[in-house]
C-alpha positions in Angstrom: 0.0 0.0 0.0 2.7 2.4 -1.3 0.1 5.2 -2.3 -2.0 5.0 0.8 -3.6 8.7 1.1 -2.7 9.8 -2.6 -5.4 11.1 -5.0 -4.7 10.1 -8.6 -6.3 10.8 -12.0 -5.8 8.5 -15.0 -6.7 9.8 -18.5 -8.2 7.1 -20.6 -8.3 5.1 -17.6 -11.4 3.1 -18.6 -9.8 0.2 -20.7 -6.6 -1.2 -21.6 -3.2 0.1 -20.3 -5.3 3.0 -18.5 -7.5 0.7 -16.6 -4.5 -1.5 -15.6 -2.9 1.5 -14.3 -6.1 2.5 -12.5 -6.4 -0.9 -10.9 -2.8 -0.9 -9.9 -3.1 2.6 -8.3 -5.9 1.3 -6.4 -4.2 -1.7 -5.1 -1.4 0.4 -3.7 -3.9 2.5 -1.8 -4.7 5.6 -3.8 -8.0 7.1 -4.5 -8.7 7.1 -8.5 -10.4 9.4 -10.8 -11.3 7.6 -14.1 -11.2 10.2 -16.8 -12.4 8.4 -19.9 -14.2 10.1 -23.0 -17.0 7.4 -22.9 -19.2 8.0 -20.0 -20.6 4.5 -19.8 -16.8 3.0 -19.7 -15.7 5.4 -17.2 -18.6 4.7 -14.9 -18.3 1.0 -15.4 -14.5 1.0 -14.4 -15.0 3.3 -11.4 -17.8 1.0 -10.2 -15.6 -2.3 -10.6 -12.8 -0.4 -8.5 -15.4 0.6 -6.0 -16.5 -2.9 -5.5 -12.9 -4.0 -4.8 -12.6 -1.6 -2.1 -11.0 1.3 -3.9 -12.0 4.9 -3.6 -12.9 5.6 -7.3 -15.1 7.9 -9.0 -15.7 8.8 -12.8 -15.3 12.2 -14.6 -15.9 11.7 -18.4 -13.6 13.9 -20.0 -12.4 14.4 -23.8 -8.6 15.2 -23.3 -8.6 17.0 -26.9 -10.5 19.8 -25.3 -8.4 21.8 -22.8 -11.3 23.2 -21.0 -12.4 19.6 -20.1 -9.1 18.8 -18.7 -9.2 22.1 -16.7 -12.6 21.0 -15.4 -11.5 17.5 -14.5 -8.5 18.9 -12.4 -10.6 21.2 -10.6 -13.5 18.6 -10.1 -11.1 15.9 -9.0 -9.2 18.4 -6.6 -12.4 19.8 -4.9 -14.0 16.1 -4.3 -10.9 14.4 -3.1 -9.4 17.5 -1.3 -6.0 17.5 -3.0 -4.2 15.9 -6.2 -1.0 14.1 -6.0 -0.7 12.1 -9.1 -2.0 12.8 -12.7 -1.5 9.8 -15.5 -1.5 11.3 -19.2 -2.7 8.0 -20.6 -5.3 8.8 -23.3 -4.3 8.4 -26.9 -5.2 7.2 -30.4 -3.5 5.9 -33.1 -4.1 4.6 -36.9 -2.2 3.4 -39.8 -2.2 5.3 -43.3 0.2 6.5 -45.7 1.3 10.0 -45.0 -0.1 11.0 -48.5 -3.5 9.8 -47.6 -3.4 11.8 -43.9 -5.9 14.6 -43.9 -5.8 17.7 -42.0 -8.7 16.2 -39.7 -6.6 13.0 -39.1 -3.4 15.0 -38.1 -5.4 17.5 -35.9 -7.2 14.5 -34.3 -3.8 12.7 -33.2 -2.2 15.5 -32.4 -5.0 17.1 -30.3 -5.5 13.9 -28.1 -2.0 12.5 -27.9 0.2 15.8 -27.6 -2.1 18.6 -27.1 -4.0 16.7 -24.5 -1.0 15.6 -22.6 0.4 19.2 -22.7 -2.6 20.5 -21.1 -3.2 17.6 -18.7 0.4 18.5 -17.5 -0.5 22.3 -17.3 -3.6 21.8 -15.1 -2.1 19.3 -13.0 1.1 21.0 -12.2 -0.8 24.4 -11.6 -3.1 22.6 -8.9 0.2 21.2 -7.3 1.6 24.7 -7.3 -1.6 25.9 -5.6 -1.6 23.3 -3.0 2.3 24.0 -2.3 2.9 20.4 -2.3 4.9 17.8 -4.6 3.2 16.0 -7.2 3.9 13.5 -9.9 3.0 13.4 -13.5 3.4 10.3 -15.6 3.1 10.6 -19.4 2.3 7.6 -21.5 4.6 7.9 -24.4 5.5 5.1 -26.8 8.5 3.3 -28.2 7.3 5.3 -31.5 9.4 8.1 -29.8 12.6 6.7 -30.4 12.1 4.0 -33.2 9.1 3.7 -35.4 7.4 2.3 -38.7 6.0 3.7 -41.8 2.5 5.0 -42.1 2.2 6.3 -38.3 3.7 9.8 -38.7 1.3 11.7 -36.7 1.5 9.2 -33.9 5.4 9.2 -33.9 5.4 13.1 -34.1 3.0 13.3 -31.0 4.8 10.6 -29.0 8.2 12.2 -30.0 6.9 15.5 -28.5 5.4 14.0 -25.3 9.0 12.4 -24.6 10.7 15.9 -25.1 7.9 17.5 -23.2 8.3 15.4 -20.4 12.0 16.4 -20.1 11.2 20.2 -20.4 8.5 20.3 -17.5 10.9 17.9 -15.4 13.6 20.7 -15.5 11.3 23.6 -15.1 9.5 22.2 -11.9 12.1 19.9 -10.3 12.8 22.5 -7.6 9.2 22.8 -6.7 9.0 19.1 -5.8 7.1 18.1 -9.1 8.4 15.0 -10.6 7.6 14.5 -14.6 8.3 11.3 -16.2 7.2 9.2 -19.2 6.7 5.3 -19.8 7.2 4.3 -23.4 5.1 0.9 -23.8 5.9 -1.3 -26.9 3.4 -3.8 -28.3 0.8 -4.3 -25.7 -2.2 -6.7 -25.6 -4.9 -4.2 -25.5 -8.1 -3.7 -27.7 -6.2 -2.5 -30.8 -3.9 -5.5 -30.4 -7.1 -7.8 -30.4 -8.3 -6.0 -33.3 -4.9 -6.7 -35.2 -4.7 -10.5 -34.2 -8.3 -11.0 -35.5 -7.8 -9.7 -38.8 -7.5 -11.7 -42.2 -3.6 -11.3 -42.0 -3.4 -10.9 -38.2 -1.5 -14.3 -37.2 1.2 -13.2 -39.6 1.7 -9.7 -38.4 1.3 -10.9 -34.6 4.1 -13.6 -35.5 6.3 -11.1 -37.2 6.1 -8.6 -34.1 6.8 -11.4 -31.6 10.0 -12.5 -33.6 11.3 -9.0 -33.3 10.6 -8.7 -29.3 13.5 -10.1 -27.2 11.0 -11.6 -24.7 9.0 -13.0 -27.6 5.5 -11.8 -26.8 3.5 -8.7 -26.3 3.2 -7.1 -23.1 0.4 -7.5 -20.6 -1.1 -4.0 -19.7 -0.7 -4.9 -16.0 3.2 -5.0 -16.8 3.0 -1.6 -18.3 1.1 -0.2 -15.2 3.5 -1.8 -12.8 6.3 0.5 -14.0 3.8 3.7 -14.2 2.8 2.7 -10.5 6.5 2.3 -9.3 7.6 5.9 -10.8 4.9 7.4 -8.3 6.0 5.9 -5.3 8.9 7.1 -3.0 11.0 4.4 -4.3 11.3 6.6 -7.4 11.8 9.7 -5.6 15.1 10.6 -7.2 13.6 10.0 -10.9 12.3 13.0 -13.0 12.8 13.6 -16.8 13.2 10.1 -17.5 11.5 8.3 -20.6 11.1 4.5 -19.4 11.0 2.0 -22.2 8.9 -1.1 -21.2 9.0 -3.0 -24.6 10.2 -6.7 -23.8 13.3 -5.5 -25.6 11.7 -4.6 -28.8 13.8 -1.5 -29.4 17.1 -3.3 -28.2 16.4 -5.7 -31.2 16.5 -3.0 -33.8 19.8 -4.1 -35.2 18.4 -7.5 -35.6 15.0 -6.6 -37.0 13.5 -9.1 -39.6 
């Protein structure tokens, strides 16, 4: 129970990696706010956590709208009393050739993955400063911030931005007791991965990826969540401005990629 008494917000916390993070935070004693764009998913996840004894609440939020992120932080802080941990997890992605990528495609990914993360950081850090307390921000970046593939330009650009944003904010607020880190997952068994495996060419694609991961399999959401939660604890008190790659050795195998 390393986070007993702490209050946390997880954007995109209704499913996949976000839900796993919310569950792990709750297991460590934190109160958790689920900020998911889909109200039904947000409510269901908060209810599921509550049934396990976690102090959980739902605040449906579209992170591509800065005003909703501002409201999220204000509501979470006023309801729980303080804010200690903010996890910028919400994100979207698609595969499409660059020449077929529309302005709307670009804006949708950048608006959610990069702008949403920036304003999540902004309003969370402003709250930490108002409280005159230490705080912890974890941004969910991606291995695409350091090594990417074709047809994912907006996502790679956004996640590269998230990783550099993390470093800049860590430098700016380190003396104020605010730590900012990023976790960079590789292939993870989320809904998107499941859709890939069930496609007509899914088995070939999945086996290709697994051959290029040192551990030989995709991550479980909980394995990503373990890294995120550890960074929120006092055990990581001297870590800030870091981009933690949690990819089963995927990027380490770049030189041997098939």
